[in-house]
MDAnalysis code that builds the backbone (N, CA, C; Angstrom):
import MDAnalysis as mda
import numpy as np

u = mda.Universe.empty(696, n_residues=232, atom_resindex=np.repeat(np.arange(232), 3), trajectory=True)
u.add_TopologyAttr("name", ["N", "CA", "C"] * 232)
u.add_TopologyAttr("resid", np.arange(1, 233))
u.add_TopologyAttr("resname", ["MET", "ARG", "PHE", "GLN", "GLN", "SER", "ALA", "PRO", "ALA", "ALA", "SER", "ILE", "THR", "GLY", "ALA", "LEU", "VAL", "ILE", "ALA", "ALA", "LEU", "LEU", "ALA", "GLY", "CYS", "SER", "ARG", "HIS", "ALA", "ALA", "PRO", "PRO", "PRO", "THR", "ALA", "ALA", "ALA", "ALA", "PRO", "PRO", "PRO", "THR", "VAL", "ALA", "MET", "VAL", "PRO", "ALA", "PRO", "LEU", "PRO", "ALA", "GLY", "ALA", "ARG", "PRO", "GLY", "MET", "ASN", "VAL", "PRO", "ALA", "ARG", "GLN", "ALA", "ASP", "GLY", "SER", "TYR", "PRO", "THR", "PRO", "ASN", "ARG", "ALA", "LEU", "SER", "GLY", "ALA", "GLY", "ALA", "VAL", "TRP", "HIS", "LEU", "ARG", "SER", "ALA", "LEU", "ASN", "VAL", "ALA", "ALA", "LEU", "ALA", "CYS", "ARG", "GLY", "ALA", "GLN", "GLU", "ALA", "THR", "ILE", "ILE", "ALA", "GLN", "TYR", "ASN", "ALA", "MET", "LEU", "ALA", "ALA", "ARG", "LYS", "ALA", "GLU", "PHE", "ALA", "SER", "ALA", "GLN", "ALA", "THR", "LEU", "GLN", "ALA", "GLU", "TYR", "ARG", "ALA", "GLY", "GLY", "GLY", "ASP", "TRP", "GLN", "ASP", "ARG", "PHE", "ASP", "ASP", "GLN", "MET", "THR", "ARG", "LEU", "TYR", "ASN", "PHE", "PHE", "ALA", "GLN", "ASP", "LEU", "ALA", "ARG", "ASP", "ALA", "PHE", "CYS", "ALA", "GLY", "ALA", "ALA", "ASP", "THR", "LEU", "GLY", "ALA", "ILE", "ALA", "THR", "VAL", "PRO", "ALA", "ALA", "THR", "LEU", "PRO", "GLY", "PHE", "ALA", "ALA", "GLU", "ARG", "LEU", "ALA", "ALA", "LEU", "GLU", "ARG", "PRO", "PHE", "THR", "ASP", "PHE", "PHE", "ALA", "ALA", "TYR", "ASP", "ARG", "TRP", "ARG", "ALA", "GLY", "GLN", "LEU", "VAL", "PRO", "ALA", "THR", "VAL", "ALA", "ALA", "ALA", "THR", "ALA", "PRO", "PRO", "PRO", "PRO", "ARG", "ALA", "VAL", "ALA", "GLY", "THR", "ALA", "GLY"])
u.atoms.positions = np.array([
    [0.857, -1.008, 0.007],
    [-0.064, -0.037, -0.004],
    [0.897, 1.236, -0.073],
    [0.599, 2.222, -0.993],
    [1.335, 3.279, -0.838],
    [0.667, 4.477, -0.168],
    [1.603, 5.189, 0.661],
    [0.967, 6.209, 1.588],
    [1.501, 7.673, 0.930],
    [0.699, 8.593, 0.995],
    [0.879, 10.198, 0.479],
    [1.237, 10.860, 1.918],
    [2.087, 11.789, 1.617],
    [2.544, 12.399, 2.757],
    [1.334, 13.628, 2.963],
    [0.960, 13.762, 4.033],
    [0.061, 14.869, 4.209],
    [0.521, 16.229, 4.107],
    [-0.380, 17.172, 3.788],
    [-0.041, 18.625, 3.599],
    [0.748, 19.159, 4.617],
    [0.191, 19.034, 6.012],
    [1.062, 19.675, 7.169],
    [2.355, 19.027, 7.288],
    [2.757, 17.905, 6.951],
    [3.941, 17.235, 7.033],
    [4.761, 17.782, 6.126],
    [4.432, 18.062, 4.892],
    [5.189, 18.533, 3.844],
    [5.550, 19.921, 4.094],
    [4.817, 20.843, 4.813],
    [4.916, 22.159, 5.067],
    [6.055, 22.088, 6.270],
    [6.021, 21.117, 7.222],
    [7.096, 21.087, 8.200],
    [8.518, 20.782, 7.515],
    [8.542, 19.800, 6.632],
    [9.612, 19.399, 5.921],
    [10.248, 20.690, 5.032],
    [9.309, 21.327, 4.411],
    [9.991, 22.380, 3.799],
    [10.587, 23.576, 4.684],
    [9.946, 23.679, 5.874],
    [10.618, 24.730, 6.726],
    [11.868, 24.094, 7.294],
    [11.970, 22.956, 7.532],
    [13.439, 22.536, 7.987],
    [14.427, 22.547, 6.874],
    [14.106, 22.416, 5.826],
    [15.031, 22.453, 4.596],
    [15.765, 23.921, 4.613],
    [14.482, 24.968, 4.669],
    [14.942, 26.366, 4.460],
    [15.749, 26.772, 5.787],
    [15.503, 26.433, 6.837],
    [16.389, 26.606, 8.174],
    [17.683, 26.109, 7.910],
    [17.848, 25.006, 7.320],
    [19.261, 24.243, 7.011],
    [19.908, 25.201, 6.039],
    [19.388, 25.619, 5.068],
    [19.951, 26.523, 4.002],
    [20.398, 27.894, 4.697],
    [19.700, 28.612, 5.466],
    [19.948, 29.647, 6.199],
    [21.184, 29.440, 7.170],
    [21.171, 28.342, 7.872],
    [22.353, 27.947, 8.764],
    [23.639, 27.970, 7.990],
    [23.576, 27.359, 6.786],
    [24.589, 27.034, 5.934],
    [25.103, 28.487, 5.562],
    [24.397, 29.430, 5.068],
    [24.587, 30.723, 4.618],
    [25.492, 31.414, 5.767],
    [24.870, 31.295, 6.997],
    [25.338, 32.077, 8.149],
    [26.910, 31.743, 8.344],
    [27.130, 30.323, 8.133],
    [28.520, 29.918, 8.378],
    [29.457, 30.614, 7.333],
    [29.012, 31.045, 6.294],
    [29.977, 31.718, 5.280],
    [29.799, 33.125, 5.207],
    [28.939, 33.674, 6.056],
    [28.789, 35.095, 6.018],
    [30.128, 35.922, 6.593],
    [30.639, 36.949, 6.292],
    [31.644, 37.805, 6.853],
    [31.121, 38.328, 8.105],
    [32.160, 38.345, 9.218],
    [31.768, 38.996, 10.396],
    [31.515, 40.531, 10.274],
    [30.732, 41.063, 11.193],
    [30.511, 42.635, 11.150],
    [31.823, 43.321, 11.438],
    [31.919, 44.393, 10.811],
    [33.139, 45.324, 10.979],
    [33.117, 45.905, 12.431],
    [34.524, 45.963, 12.897],
    [34.564, 46.587, 14.138],
    [35.318, 47.760, 14.145],
    [34.958, 48.777, 15.086],
    [35.528, 50.105, 14.982],
    [36.842, 50.003, 15.477],
    [37.851, 50.567, 14.907],
    [39.379, 50.740, 15.348],
    [39.328, 51.647, 16.541],
    [39.993, 51.546, 17.372],
    [40.208, 52.380, 18.627],
    [41.215, 53.493, 18.090],
    [40.975, 54.695, 18.381],
    [41.777, 55.852, 18.062],
    [43.057, 55.710, 18.919],
    [44.307, 55.771, 18.271],
    [45.499, 55.729, 18.983],
    [45.574, 56.760, 20.003],
    [46.267, 56.588, 21.183],
    [46.448, 57.570, 21.980],
    [47.378, 58.778, 21.652],
    [47.249, 60.050, 21.980],
    [48.130, 61.058, 21.702],
    [49.634, 60.907, 22.156],
    [50.493, 61.382, 21.481],
    [52.041, 61.086, 21.945],
    [52.413, 62.512, 22.394],
    [53.375, 62.471, 23.255],
    [54.080, 63.591, 23.705],
    [55.528, 63.811, 23.139],
    [55.631, 64.860, 22.389],
    [56.938, 65.060, 21.681],
    [57.552, 66.351, 22.423],
    [58.901, 66.363, 22.098],
    [59.675, 67.521, 22.639],
    [59.701, 68.638, 21.522],
    [59.415, 69.729, 21.754],
    [59.283, 70.691, 20.791],
    [60.036, 72.036, 21.182],
    [60.468, 72.968, 20.361],
    [60.967, 74.206, 20.860],
    [60.009, 75.081, 21.551],
    [60.329, 75.708, 22.742],
    [59.514, 76.582, 23.453],
    [58.915, 77.723, 22.666],
    [57.621, 77.872, 22.612],
    [57.178, 79.040, 21.837],
    [57.473, 80.328, 22.390],
    [57.334, 81.278, 21.500],
    [57.467, 82.803, 22.141],
    [56.343, 83.070, 22.786],
    [56.385, 83.463, 23.954],
    [55.204, 83.856, 24.880],
    [54.169, 84.935, 24.190],
    [53.028, 84.841, 24.482],
    [52.104, 85.752, 23.864],
    [52.387, 87.081, 24.516],
    [52.386, 88.202, 23.765],
    [52.809, 89.394, 23.989],
    [54.254, 89.686, 24.032],
    [55.074, 88.708, 23.646],
    [56.634, 88.847, 23.835],
    [56.980, 89.308, 22.350],
    [58.304, 89.888, 22.157],
    [58.907, 90.202, 20.853],
    [60.372, 89.740, 21.030],
    [61.066, 89.477, 19.865],
    [62.209, 89.303, 20.104],
    [63.216, 90.476, 20.577],
    [64.049, 90.317, 21.338],
    [65.046, 91.509, 21.759],
    [64.457, 92.114, 23.071],
    [63.446, 91.637, 23.681],
    [62.947, 92.139, 24.881],
    [63.983, 92.187, 25.990],
    [63.957, 93.231, 26.857],
    [64.898, 93.225, 28.042],
    [64.188, 92.350, 29.319],
    [64.646, 91.207, 29.477],
    [63.996, 90.480, 30.303],
    [65.185, 90.419, 31.680],
    [64.822, 90.723, 32.954],
    [65.607, 90.428, 34.006],
    [66.432, 89.223, 34.016],
    [67.575, 89.105, 34.453],
    [68.455, 87.940, 34.515],
    [68.033, 87.141, 35.910],
    [68.166, 86.013, 35.821],
    [67.653, 85.147, 37.121],
    [68.941, 85.428, 38.061],
    [68.521, 85.348, 39.322],
    [69.403, 85.430, 40.408],
    [69.996, 84.090, 40.685],
    [70.943, 84.087, 41.698],
    [71.570, 82.726, 42.043],
    [70.775, 81.634, 42.472],
    [69.716, 82.078, 43.225],
    [68.732, 81.013, 43.685],
    [67.594, 80.529, 42.472],
    [67.782, 81.211, 41.343],
    [66.913, 80.782, 40.070],
    [65.681, 81.710, 40.086],
    [65.399, 82.629, 40.994],
    [64.300, 83.458, 40.958],
    [64.595, 84.826, 40.184],
    [63.745, 85.408, 39.791],
    [63.908, 86.738, 39.217],
    [63.749, 87.896, 40.133],
    [64.522, 89.047, 39.983],
    [64.455, 90.151, 40.928],
    [63.254, 90.691, 40.713],
    [62.534, 91.273, 41.718],
    [61.361, 92.132, 41.720],
    [61.452, 93.179, 42.691],
    [60.793, 94.173, 42.902],
    [60.822, 95.240, 43.892],
    [60.223, 94.703, 45.307],
    [59.789, 93.582, 45.269],
    [59.089, 93.083, 46.424],
    [60.007, 92.026, 47.324],
    [61.084, 92.155, 47.286],
    [62.045, 91.217, 47.938],
    [62.573, 91.813, 49.169],
    [62.627, 90.810, 50.222],
    [63.190, 91.155, 51.645],
    [62.408, 92.345, 52.328],
    [61.185, 92.366, 52.359],
    [60.234, 93.482, 52.685],
    [59.915, 93.123, 54.261],
    [59.832, 94.154, 54.873],
    [59.237, 93.934, 56.457],
    [57.645, 93.903, 56.374],
    [56.957, 93.648, 57.384],
    [55.600, 93.593, 57.294],
    [55.009, 94.830, 56.926],
    [55.646, 95.950, 57.391],
    [55.048, 97.230, 56.834],
    [55.358, 97.367, 55.311],
    [56.529, 97.051, 54.928],
    [56.894, 96.879, 53.525],
    [55.956, 96.326, 52.608],
    [55.413, 95.055, 53.063],
    [54.601, 94.225, 52.372],
    [53.259, 94.949, 52.157],
    [52.665, 95.522, 53.241],
    [51.360, 96.194, 53.270],
    [51.441, 97.295, 52.397],
    [52.389, 98.197, 52.367],
    [52.573, 99.286, 51.521],
    [52.717, 98.999, 50.100],
    [53.524, 98.050, 49.809],
    [53.833, 97.507, 48.381],
    [52.429, 96.923, 47.846],
    [51.741, 96.234, 48.591],
    [50.381, 95.769, 48.239],
    [49.555, 96.917, 47.795],
    [49.349, 97.881, 48.468],
    [48.739, 99.076, 48.350],
    [49.005, 99.523, 47.080],
    [50.352, 99.806, 46.851],
    [50.882, 100.321, 45.669],
    [50.341, 99.437, 44.360],
    [50.573, 98.295, 44.552],
    [50.163, 97.214, 43.370],
    [48.632, 97.408, 43.044],
    [47.825, 97.476, 43.990],
    [46.389, 97.653, 43.787],
    [46.042, 98.840, 43.175],
    [46.805, 99.768, 43.482],
    [46.765, 101.360, 42.957],
    [47.087, 101.252, 41.516],
    [48.011, 100.460, 41.246],
    [48.372, 100.320, 39.714],
    [47.114, 99.596, 38.892],
    [46.690, 98.639, 39.675],
    [45.358, 97.971, 39.054],
    [44.266, 98.802, 38.973],
    [43.886, 99.609, 39.831],
    [42.838, 100.722, 39.751],
    [43.088, 101.570, 38.386],
    [44.353, 101.754, 38.207],
    [44.773, 102.952, 37.192],
    [44.734, 102.220, 35.851],
    [45.183, 100.883, 35.734],
    [45.451, 100.267, 34.549],
    [44.526, 99.302, 34.026],
    [43.762, 98.487, 34.981],
    [42.979, 97.536, 34.535],
    [41.765, 97.876, 33.759],
    [41.264, 97.537, 32.702],
    [40.156, 98.046, 32.091],
    [39.280, 96.519, 31.629],
    [38.397, 96.993, 30.982],
    [37.343, 95.905, 30.564],
    [36.051, 95.642, 31.717],
    [35.736, 94.352, 31.678],
    [34.430, 94.057, 32.500],
    [34.696, 94.249, 34.041],
    [36.011, 94.136, 34.518],
    [36.218, 94.198, 35.979],
    [36.532, 95.588, 36.309],
    [36.673, 96.561, 35.513],
    [37.247, 98.076, 35.778],
    [36.646, 98.559, 36.789],
    [35.221, 98.639, 36.795],
    [34.469, 99.396, 37.748],
    [34.399, 98.508, 39.146],
    [34.401, 97.205, 39.139],
    [34.637, 96.725, 40.377],
    [35.994, 96.882, 41.190],
    [36.966, 96.878, 40.324],
    [38.348, 97.085, 40.851],
    [38.499, 98.485, 41.442],
    [37.872, 99.605, 40.680],
    [38.069, 100.815, 41.177],
    [37.305, 100.963, 42.458],
    [35.899, 100.459, 42.485],
    [35.126, 100.679, 43.582],
    [35.662, 99.922, 44.861],
    [36.180, 98.665, 44.619],
    [36.738, 97.957, 45.620],
    [38.024, 98.537, 46.349],
    [38.916, 99.182, 45.349],
    [40.142, 99.910, 45.833],
    [39.783, 101.047, 46.482],
    [38.786, 101.848, 46.282],
    [38.364, 102.995, 46.952],
    [37.806, 102.599, 48.348],
    [37.231, 101.602, 48.387],
    [36.521, 101.057, 49.616],
    [37.511, 100.633, 50.386],
    [38.707, 99.918, 50.125],
    [39.692, 99.501, 50.899],
    [40.583, 100.814, 51.283],
    [40.655, 101.713, 50.685],
    [41.561, 102.918, 51.166],
    [40.827, 103.504, 52.249],
    [39.268, 103.562, 52.310],
    [38.577, 104.024, 53.313],
    [38.673, 103.107, 54.516],
    [38.449, 101.896, 54.312],
    [38.360, 100.956, 55.360],
    [39.742, 100.842, 56.148],
    [41.000, 100.933, 55.339],
    [42.380, 100.597, 55.965],
    [43.125, 101.994, 55.964],
    [42.536, 102.992, 56.077],
    [43.280, 104.296, 56.039],
    [44.356, 104.377, 57.162],
    [44.088, 103.979, 58.464],
    [45.029, 104.055, 59.518],
    [46.103, 102.974, 59.310],
    [45.701, 101.852, 58.838],
    [46.719, 100.778, 58.839],
    [47.785, 101.219, 57.601],
    [47.356, 101.750, 56.538],
    [48.059, 102.203, 55.348],
    [49.186, 103.266, 55.917],
    [48.345, 104.228, 56.576],
    [49.289, 105.465, 57.002],
    [50.358, 104.867, 58.036],
    [50.072, 103.963, 58.731],
    [50.997, 103.297, 59.712],
    [52.226, 102.593, 58.883],
    [51.692, 101.878, 57.893],
    [52.752, 100.974, 57.156],
    [53.645, 101.938, 56.507],
    [53.060, 103.069, 55.676],
    [53.966, 104.174, 54.944],
    [54.970, 104.606, 56.050],
    [54.472, 105.146, 57.182],
    [55.449, 105.757, 58.164],
    [56.350, 104.826, 58.662],
    [56.107, 103.562, 58.912],
    [57.141, 102.616, 59.381],
    [58.084, 102.324, 58.252],
    [57.675, 102.234, 57.148],
    [58.668, 101.903, 55.896],
    [59.427, 102.960, 55.592],
    [59.200, 104.278, 55.780],
    [59.883, 105.495, 55.609],
    [60.974, 105.639, 56.624],
    [60.544, 105.082, 57.846],
    [61.480, 105.273, 59.021],
    [62.553, 104.024, 58.766],
    [62.301, 103.062, 58.256],
    [63.256, 102.027, 57.770],
    [64.351, 102.635, 56.592],
    [63.834, 103.266, 55.801],
    [64.716, 104.086, 54.798],
    [65.556, 105.112, 55.611],
    [64.864, 105.823, 56.408],
    [65.617, 106.826, 57.043],
    [66.752, 106.196, 57.946],
    [66.568, 105.027, 58.590],
    [67.495, 104.316, 59.388],
    [68.765, 104.080, 58.476],
    [68.541, 103.969, 57.174],
    [69.654, 103.649, 56.305],
    [70.669, 104.812, 55.984],
    [70.317, 105.950, 56.366],
    [71.308, 107.070, 56.321],
    [71.119, 107.536, 54.801],
    [71.952, 108.488, 54.482],
    [72.057, 109.321, 53.328],
    [70.735, 109.916, 52.883],
    [70.619, 110.180, 51.650],
    [69.246, 110.759, 51.068],
    [68.334, 109.604, 50.963],
    [67.589, 109.363, 52.027],
    [66.608, 108.149, 52.140],
    [65.267, 108.629, 51.223],
    [64.907, 109.737, 51.178],
    [63.822, 110.229, 50.568],
    [63.882, 109.736, 49.029],
    [65.216, 110.071, 48.510],
    [65.503, 109.583, 47.059],
    [65.342, 108.206, 46.818],
    [66.093, 107.361, 47.787],
    [65.940, 105.998, 47.765],
    [64.744, 105.536, 47.846],
    [63.819, 105.979, 48.740],
    [62.371, 105.622, 48.860],
    [61.523, 106.024, 47.449],
    [61.765, 107.171, 46.938],
    [61.090, 107.562, 45.828],
    [61.392, 106.654, 44.608],
    [62.725, 106.233, 44.362],
    [63.142, 105.508, 43.303],
    [62.498, 104.160, 43.592],
    [62.511, 103.525, 44.746],
    [61.964, 102.221, 44.900],
    [60.570, 102.160, 44.515],
    [59.732, 103.313, 44.812],
    [58.220, 103.337, 44.666],
    [58.178, 103.408, 43.207],
    [58.977, 104.265, 42.353],
    [58.817, 104.141, 40.874],
    [59.025, 102.858, 40.287],
    [60.186, 102.335, 40.803],
    [60.360, 100.819, 40.245],
    [59.252, 99.807, 40.531],
    [58.604, 100.055, 41.596],
    [57.423, 99.354, 41.994],
    [56.297, 99.441, 41.133],
    [56.004, 100.833, 41.000],
    [54.922, 100.960, 40.108],
    [55.308, 100.576, 38.656],
    [56.419, 100.769, 38.206],
    [56.790, 100.306, 36.611],
    [56.788, 98.842, 36.604],
    [57.062, 98.060, 37.680],
    [56.904, 96.700, 37.558],
    [55.623, 96.218, 37.260],
    [54.578, 96.733, 38.048],
    [53.295, 96.187, 37.900],
    [52.547, 96.834, 36.843],
    [52.949, 97.982, 36.279],
    [52.358, 98.461, 35.081],
    [52.791, 98.011, 33.742],
    [53.767, 96.927, 33.723],
    [54.162, 96.287, 32.508],
    [52.920, 95.543, 31.915],
    [52.693, 95.770, 30.576],
    [51.405, 95.113, 29.996],
    [51.644, 93.755, 29.445],
    [52.900, 93.118, 29.790],
    [53.087, 91.826, 29.179],
    [52.444, 90.738, 29.950],
    [51.753, 91.039, 31.262],
    [50.940, 90.063, 31.969],
    [49.891, 90.698, 32.515],
    [49.170, 91.763, 31.854],
    [48.152, 92.530, 32.303],
    [46.960, 91.828, 32.771],
    [46.457, 90.840, 31.903],
    [45.265, 90.050, 32.223],
    [45.380, 89.404, 33.529],
    [46.396, 88.587, 33.623],
    [46.540, 87.760, 34.897],
    [46.737, 88.658, 36.124],
    [47.438, 89.635, 35.967],
    [47.533, 90.607, 36.930],
    [46.366, 91.340, 37.477],
    [45.526, 91.595, 36.690],
    [44.181, 92.290, 36.924],
    [43.340, 91.297, 37.502],
    [43.340, 90.058, 36.996],
    [42.399, 89.062, 37.700],
    [43.012, 88.758, 39.126],
    [44.376, 88.681, 39.370],
    [44.631, 88.632, 40.577],
    [44.262, 89.846, 41.554],
    [44.542, 91.084, 40.981],
    [44.190, 92.047, 41.821],
    [42.670, 92.069, 42.201],
    [41.936, 91.883, 41.283],
    [40.519, 91.795, 41.654],
    [40.110, 90.732, 42.806],
    [40.788, 89.687, 42.759],
    [40.582, 88.495, 43.544],
    [41.047, 89.070, 44.998],
    [42.235, 89.854, 45.128],
    [42.862, 90.324, 46.231],
    [41.912, 91.394, 46.981],
    [41.518, 92.194, 46.063],
    [40.615, 93.447, 46.595],
    [39.258, 92.646, 47.144],
    [38.729, 91.673, 46.615],
    [37.621, 90.963, 47.136],
    [37.877, 90.288, 48.335],
    [39.053, 89.940, 48.677],
    [39.412, 88.995, 49.932],
    [39.902, 89.959, 51.144],
    [40.508, 91.202, 50.677],
    [41.062, 91.995, 51.740],
    [40.141, 92.543, 52.744],
    [38.994, 92.669, 52.373],
    [37.861, 93.351, 53.207],
    [37.718, 92.563, 54.439],
    [37.860, 91.325, 54.620],
    [37.752, 90.456, 55.739],
    [38.810, 90.111, 56.602],
    [40.036, 90.634, 56.040],
    [41.286, 90.283, 56.517],
    [41.365, 91.208, 57.944],
    [41.715, 90.454, 59.315],
    [41.819, 91.104, 60.381],
    [43.133, 92.103, 60.219],
    [43.208, 93.047, 61.008],
    [44.334, 93.978, 61.035],
    [45.735, 93.445, 61.429],
    [45.539, 92.478, 62.437],
    [46.689, 91.747, 62.941],
    [47.640, 90.765, 61.757],
    [46.488, 90.302, 60.790],
    [47.100, 89.356, 60.075],
    [47.455, 89.945, 58.423],
    [47.077, 91.272, 58.472],
    [47.254, 92.054, 57.145],
    [48.796, 91.949, 56.718],
    [49.780, 92.033, 57.449],
    [51.141, 91.995, 56.795],
    [51.324, 90.671, 56.157],
    [50.888, 89.447, 56.895],
    [50.970, 88.130, 56.263],
    [50.252, 88.072, 55.043],
    [48.956, 88.414, 54.967],
    [48.264, 88.619, 53.815],
    [48.907, 89.270, 52.782],
    [49.346, 90.405, 53.049],
    [50.051, 91.249, 51.949],
    [51.233, 90.520, 51.367],
    [51.998, 89.943, 52.174],
    [53.236, 89.136, 51.664],
    [52.781, 88.040, 50.616],
    [51.792, 87.269, 51.097],
    [51.279, 86.127, 50.308],
    [50.613, 86.799, 48.949],
    [49.956, 87.783, 48.921],
    [49.316, 88.481, 47.949],
    [50.357, 88.934, 46.894],
    [51.325, 89.654, 47.344],
    [52.304, 90.148, 46.570],
    [53.064, 89.089, 45.775],
    [53.333, 87.914, 46.425],
    [54.057, 86.889, 45.602],
    [52.984, 86.316, 44.404],
    [51.799, 86.267, 44.801],
    [50.859, 85.878, 43.634],
    [50.492, 87.063, 42.676],
    [50.591, 88.255, 42.849],
    [50.418, 89.281, 42.005],
    [51.662, 89.480, 41.054],
    [52.725, 89.161, 41.648],
    [54.038, 89.367, 40.653],
    [54.338, 87.983, 39.800],
    [53.632, 86.872, 40.212],
    [53.936, 85.684, 39.588],
    [53.524, 85.714, 38.066],
    [52.552, 86.424, 37.636],
    [52.317, 86.402, 36.143],
    [53.504, 86.971, 35.316],
    [54.355, 87.850, 36.061],
    [55.389, 88.630, 35.329],
    [56.620, 87.588, 35.557],
    [56.890, 87.009, 36.562],
    [58.171, 86.153, 36.525],
    [57.717, 85.026, 35.665],
    [56.595, 84.437, 35.579],
    [56.209, 83.321, 34.813],
    [56.607, 83.530, 33.264],
    [56.232, 85.096, 32.883],
    [56.432, 85.423, 31.646],
    [57.992, 85.459, 31.294],
    [58.749, 86.060, 32.387],
    [60.311, 86.103, 32.088],
    [60.779, 84.696, 31.917],
    [60.259, 83.606, 32.669],
    [60.796, 82.467, 32.534],
    [60.608, 81.736, 31.126],
    [59.236, 81.932, 30.620],
    [58.759, 81.349, 29.491],
    [59.891, 82.092, 28.311],
    [59.939, 83.496, 28.181],
    [60.726, 84.020, 27.459],
    [62.289, 83.604, 27.449],
    [62.794, 83.237, 28.650],
    [64.147, 82.615, 28.683],
    [64.102, 81.305, 27.974],
    [63.029, 80.472, 28.179],
    [62.993, 79.371, 27.615],
    [62.917, 79.407, 26.117],
    [62.269, 80.424, 25.549],
    [62.190, 80.631, 24.187],
    [63.631, 80.963, 23.740],
    [64.152, 81.834, 24.308],
    [65.352, 82.533, 23.996],
    [66.467, 81.555, 23.833],
    [66.488, 80.439, 24.754],
    [67.395, 79.558, 24.769],
    [67.483, 78.396, 23.895],
    [66.163, 78.526, 23.220],
    [65.813, 77.349, 22.230],
    [65.518, 76.110, 23.031],
    [65.009, 76.184, 24.334],
    [64.848, 75.101, 25.268],
    [63.569, 74.334, 24.677],
    [63.655, 72.883, 24.647],
    [62.858, 71.912, 24.375],
    [61.791, 71.764, 25.635],
    [60.569, 71.796, 25.103],
    [59.572, 71.445, 26.134],
    [58.530, 70.480, 25.723],
    [57.920, 69.665, 26.630],
    [56.944, 68.880, 26.083],
    [55.655, 69.347, 25.549],
    [55.150, 68.797, 24.415],
    [53.950, 69.183, 23.816],
    [53.196, 67.883, 23.335],
    [51.887, 67.953, 23.676],
    [50.958, 66.764, 23.140],
    [50.849, 66.891, 21.792],
    [50.900, 65.747, 21.074],
    [50.839, 65.731, 19.494],
    [49.770, 64.603, 19.249],
    [48.769, 64.926, 18.625],
    [47.608, 63.853, 18.363],
    [48.280, 62.927, 17.342],
    [48.053, 61.694, 17.777],
    [48.425, 60.551, 16.778],
    [47.586, 60.445, 15.508],
    [48.308, 59.930, 14.337],
    [47.352, 59.983, 13.154],
    [46.293, 58.894, 13.367],
    [45.098, 59.310, 12.672],
    [43.945, 58.482, 12.954],
    [43.965, 57.204, 12.225],
    [43.793, 56.169, 12.666],
    [43.796, 54.979, 11.998],
    [42.606, 54.775, 10.834],
    [42.985, 54.169, 9.674],
    [41.989, 54.229, 8.674],
    [40.860, 53.344, 9.048],
    [39.737, 53.568, 8.610],
    [38.468, 52.764, 8.866],
    [38.758, 51.357, 8.395],
    [38.236, 50.430, 9.036],
    [38.227, 49.043, 8.501],
    [37.422, 48.849, 7.373],
    [37.917, 47.955, 6.295],
    [37.118, 47.687, 5.207],
    [35.703, 47.326, 5.523],
    [34.818, 47.741, 4.526],
    [33.375, 47.247, 4.690],
    [33.313, 45.782, 4.471],
    [32.439, 45.093, 5.364],
    [32.448, 43.550, 4.992],
    [31.347, 43.356, 3.802],
    [31.628, 42.259, 3.114],
    [30.962, 41.814, 2.140],
    [29.990, 40.836, 2.532],
    [28.753, 40.805, 2.400],
    [27.879, 39.794, 2.953],
    [28.090, 38.485, 2.067],
    [28.067, 37.369, 2.719],
    [28.429, 35.865, 2.089],
    [27.243, 35.420, 1.333],
    [27.510, 34.559, 0.406],
    [26.404, 34.012, -0.255],
    [25.910, 32.518, 0.259],
    [24.895, 32.355, -0.199],
    [24.578, 30.784, 0.230],
    [25.376, 29.715, -0.287],
    [25.646, 28.865, 0.519],
    [26.535, 27.711, -0.037],
    [25.951, 26.519, 0.073],
])
């Protein structure tokens, strides 16, 4: 007796055949492309650049034996630090422009009013120190004040100096009188740092010193596009 395959059984058989063909194709298909990781940047040694605002042939102070640069704010007494800080902030009120100009001027005038007695005492004490040195102390005092104003008036680090002056004027209002000399010494060091940093950068450029610089590595080419496999 001959049996005929029923319709449902034929359908199941056909589905199994199709599934087997698809499985064979998947074994021959190319794998999906993978993204190549970007290579990390490298650090190379390059000649130091000319600092912003600098020009060849500038007269930059020579380093001292300890590696620092001379400034008018060295070896100051407490009274000297207070008076020099007042002078530096005076330069800021005269020279700083832009969005912070009005705030600096207002805070400087408020400081003068609030610290009038302390500044008068600091000036008198500092002048007494010069007087004790003998000779024409007034000329020496005036010359030093001229050097002080000229130092902070240099435009080669104006933006950083003005930012530091604004920060100092905002902080000085709450400083107790007893700790004002220490505050003044710390802030003077911060206010002159943009200038000494400029001197150091110029010296590195002038000497052709090599400095590290981050260099972006070449981007790896993208992987080739995969070609879909054919049924086998």
